[in-house]
C-alpha positions in Angstrom: -13.1 -19.0 -12.6 -10.7 -21.8 -13.3 -7.8 -22.5 -10.9 -5.3 -21.4 -13.6 -7.0 -18.1 -14.1 -7.2 -17.6 -10.4 -3.5 -18.3 -10.0 -2.5 -15.9 -12.8 -4.5 -13.0 -11.4 -3.3 -13.5 -7.8 0.3 -13.9 -8.9 0.0 -10.8 -11.0 -1.4 -8.9 -8.1 1.4 -10.0 -5.8 4.0 -9.1 -8.5 2.4 -5.7 -9.0 2.6 -4.9 -5.3 6.2 -6.3 -5.1 7.5 -4.0 -7.9 5.9 -1.1 -6.1 7.7 -2.1 -3.0 11.0 -2.0 -4.9 10.0 1.4 -6.4 9.4 2.8 -2.9 12.8 1.6 -1.8 14.5 3.5 -4.6 12.4 6.6 -4.3 15.2 8.7 -2.6 17.3 8.6 -5.8 17.1 10.3 -9.1 13.5 9.7 -10.3 14.1 10.5 -14.0 17.2 8.2 -14.1 15.3 5.4 -12.3 12.3 5.5 -14.6 14.4 5.6 -17.7 16.6 2.7 -16.7 13.6 0.7 -15.6 11.9 1.4 -19.0 15.0 0.2 -20.8 15.0 -3.0 -18.8 11.2 -3.5 -19.5 11.8 -2.8 -23.2 14.5 -5.3 -23.5 12.3 -8.0 -21.8 9.3 -7.2 -24.0 11.2 -6.8 -27.3 11.3 -10.5 -28.5 7.6 -11.1 -27.6 6.5 -7.9 -29.3 8.5 -8.7 -32.4 7.1 -12.2 -32.6 3.6 -10.9 -32.2 4.2 -8.3 -34.9 5.6 -11.0 -37.3 2.7 -13.4 -36.7 0.0 -10.7 -36.9 1.3 -7.5 -38.5 -0.7 -4.5 -37.1 -2.3 -1.8 -39.2 -0.4 1.3 -37.9 -2.4 4.2 -39.1 -2.3 7.8 -37.7 -4.7 6.9 -34.9 -2.6 4.0 -33.8 0.5 6.1 -33.6 -1.3 8.8 -31.7 -2.4 6.1 -29.2 1.2 4.8 -28.9 2.7 8.2 -28.4 0.0 9.2 -25.9 0.4 6.0 -23.9 4.2 6.3 -23.9 4.2 9.8 -22.6 1.4 9.2 -20.0 3.1 6.0 -18.7 6.4 8.0 -18.3 4.6 10.7 -16.3 2.8 8.0 -14.2 6.0 6.4 -13.2 7.6 9.7 -12.3 4.6 10.7 -10.2 4.7 7.3 -8.4 8.4 7.8 -7.5 7.7 11.3 -6.2 4.7 10.0 -4.2 6.8 7.3 -2.6 9.5 9.9 -1.8 6.9 12.0 0.2 4.5 9.4 1.5 4.1 5.8 2.8 3.7 2.9 0.5 0.6 1.8 2.5 -1.0 5.2 1.6 0.2 6.1 -1.9 -0.3 2.6 -3.4 -3.9 1.9 -2.4 -5.0 5.5 -3.1 -3.5 5.4 -6.5 -5.1 2.0 -7.2 -8.4 3.1 -5.9 -8.7 6.5 -7.5 -7.6 5.1 -11.0 -10.9 3.3 -11.6 -12.8 6.2 -10.0 -11.4 8.7 -12.5 -11.9 6.2 -15.3 -15.6 6.0 -14.5 -15.7 9.8 -14.4 -14.1 9.9 -17.8 -16.7 7.4 -19.1 -19.5 9.6 -17.8 -18.1 12.9 -19.1 -16.7 11.7 -22.5 -19.0 8.9 -23.5 -22.3 9.8 -21.7 -22.3 6.6 -19.7 -24.1 6.3 -16.4 -22.6 4.3 -13.5 -26.0 2.9 -12.2 -26.5 1.8 -8.6 -23.5 -0.4 -8.2 -21.2 2.2 -9.8 -22.6 4.9 -7.5 -22.0 2.7 -4.5 -18.5 2.1 -5.8 -17.8 5.9 -6.1 -19.1 6.4 -2.6 -17.0 3.6 -1.2 -13.8 4.8 -2.8 -14.4 8.4 -1.5 -15.0 7.1 2.0 -11.9 5.0 1.7 -9.7 8.0 0.7 -11.0 10.0 3.7 -10.2 7.1 6.1 -6.7 6.6 4.6 -6.0 10.3 4.6 -6.3 10.5 8.4 -8.9 13.3 8.3 -10.8 11.2 10.8 -8.2 9.6 13.0 -5.1 11.8 12.5 -5.9 15.3 11.1 -2.9 17.5 10.3 -0.6 14.7 9.4 1.5 16.2 6.6 3.1 13.0 5.4 -0.2 11.2 5.2 -1.8 14.1 3.4 1.1 14.2 1.0 0.7 10.5 0.3 -3.0 10.9 -0.4 -2.3 13.9 -2.7 0.4 12.1 -4.7 -1.6 8.9 -4.8 -4.7 10.7 -6.1 -2.6 12.5 -8.8 -1.1 9.2 -9.8 -4.6 7.6 -9.9 -5.6 10.4 -12.4 -2.7 9.3 -14.7 -3.7 5.6 -14.2 -7.1 6.4 -15.5 -5.7 8.4 -18.4 -3.5 5.5 -19.7 -6.3 3.0 -19.0 -8.6 5.0 -21.3 -5.9 5.3 -24.0 -4.8 1.6 -23.8 -8.4 0.4 -23.9 -9.0 2.6 -27.0 -5.9 1.2 -28.6 -6.6 -2.5 -28.1 -10.4 -2.5 -28.5 -11.4 0.3 -30.9 -8.2 0.3 -32.9 -7.6 -3.5 -32.6 -3.9 -3.3 -31.9 -2.2 -6.4 -30.4 -1.7 -5.8 -26.7 1.9 -7.1 -26.9 2.8 -4.9 -29.9 1.1 -1.9 -28.4 2.8 -2.5 -25.0 6.3 -2.7 -26.6 5.8 0.4 -28.7 4.6 2.3 -25.6 7.7 1.2 -23.7 9.9 2.4 -26.6 8.2 5.8 -26.7 8.6 6.2 -22.9 12.3 5.4 -23.1 12.7 7.8 -26.2 10.8 10.7 -24.6 12.7 10.4 -21.3 16.2 9.8 -22.9 17.1 13.5 -23.3 16.4 14.2 -19.7 18.1 11.0 -18.4 21.2 11.1 -20.6 22.1 14.8 -20.0 23.7 13.9 -16.7 25.5 10.5 -17.3 27.1 10.7 -13.8 23.7 10.8 -12.2 22.6 7.9 -14.4 25.6 5.8 -13.4 25.1 6.7 -9.7 21.5 5.7 -9.8 22.3 2.4 -11.5 25.0 1.6 -8.9 22.7 2.6 -6.0 19.4 1.0 -7.2 20.2 -1.5 -9.8 18.4 -4.3 -7.9 15.3 -2.2 -7.7 15.6 -1.1 -11.3 15.8 -4.6 -12.6 13.0 -5.8 -10.3 10.6 -3.1 -11.4 11.7 -3.4 -15.1 10.9 -7.2 -15.1 8.0 -7.5 -12.7 6.0 -4.6 -14.1 5.5 -6.1 -17.6 5.3 -9.7 -16.3 2.4 -8.7 -14.0 0.7 -7.0 -16.9 1.1 -10.0 -19.1 -0.3 -12.4 -16.5 -3.5 -10.4 -16.4 -3.7 -10.4 -20.2 -3.6 -14.2 -20.1 -6.1 -14.4 -17.3 -8.5 -12.3 -19.3 -8.4 -15.0 -22.0 -9.5 -17.6 -19.4 -12.0 -15.7 -17.3 -14.5 -12.8 -17.6 -13.3 -9.3 -16.8 -16.0 -9.1 -14.1 -14.0 -11.8 -12.2 -10.5 -10.7 -13.1 -10.8 -7.0 -12.3 -12.0 -7.3 -8.7 -9.5 -10.0 -7.9 -6.6 -7.8 -9.1 -7.3 -5.5 -6.2 -5.8 -8.1 -3.8 -2.7 -6.1 -4.6 -3.9 -3.3 -2.4 -3.8 -5.6 0.6 -0.4 -6.9 -0.4 0.9 -3.4 -0.7 -0.4 -2.5 2.8 1.2 -5.7 4.1 4.5 -4.7 2.6 4.2 -1.2 4.1 3.4 -2.5 7.6 5.7 -5.6 7.9 8.5 -4.9 5.4 8.9 -1.1 5.7 7.6 -0.8 9.2 5.1 1.8 8.4 2.4 2.5 10.9 -0.9 1.1 9.6 -3.8 1.9 11.8 -7.2 0.2 11.9 -8.7 3.3 10.2 -6.2 3.2 7.4 -6.9 -0.5 6.9 -10.6 0.1 6.9 -10.1 2.8 4.2 -8.2 0.3 2.0 -11.0 -2.2 2.4 -13.6 0.4 1.4 -11.6 1.2 -1.7 -11.3 -2.4 -2.6 -15.1 -2.8 -2.2 -15.6 0.3 -4.4 -13.4 -1.0 -7.2 -15.3 -4.3 -7.1 -18.6 -2.4 -7.3 -17.3 -0.6 -10.4 -16.8 -3.9 -12.2 -20.4 -4.9 -11.4 -21.9 -1.6 -12.6 
């Protein structure tokens, strides 16, 4: 892997964990208002790049393409809402790594069930490692009965399911349908904002209050989320997916660091071991 590709992936991983830290800090507010405002910021940032990409290489927008766009927009909206609810009820150092770890796990399960793929030895090891990691992070071994940690694992797992869902949809759109990633990303953001608009705009007072209370976090998430995504896209042009995908999981450790040292969450050795197991599992998935 070239130094530039390495820098892009690591920077993207840090930015991904950083916007999740901001989302956690805003999780006590109105989740619908937060996600809609964040989507509008992201849409404004992505708009010029998406339009230029459309002008340079106009996409063929058939029925399948629009189905993919609508599905991706709706699923991404639900994903962000679940993430905010997870952060409201659980620690960043639990919800974030569990969501990041179970996303690939569910994606592998979808590949097996829908496409008849078989994970092989490395994939099976990866599944086992992620499951062990979830058990360790959940506290079933070290702190049984912890409601907050159990809630974090539950919300993180549910969020991971939606990560896997949009991963499958997005992969279908940019590979099978051949859509430009930037155009598809922009249209997905537009759909997310449009679908959530009726719910966010029905209470303008709540929308205004959320902006005044969390505008720094809204702007941070709205900017860093698409930037982190774009950095990974550029890295994939410079290095194989087998190198890029595992390295992205550095973000799990950054998220745990933020939880422990920025938010003062209690990160035990068992929880840290669970995160390391999930990272090893995701790496194994990429080698399968």
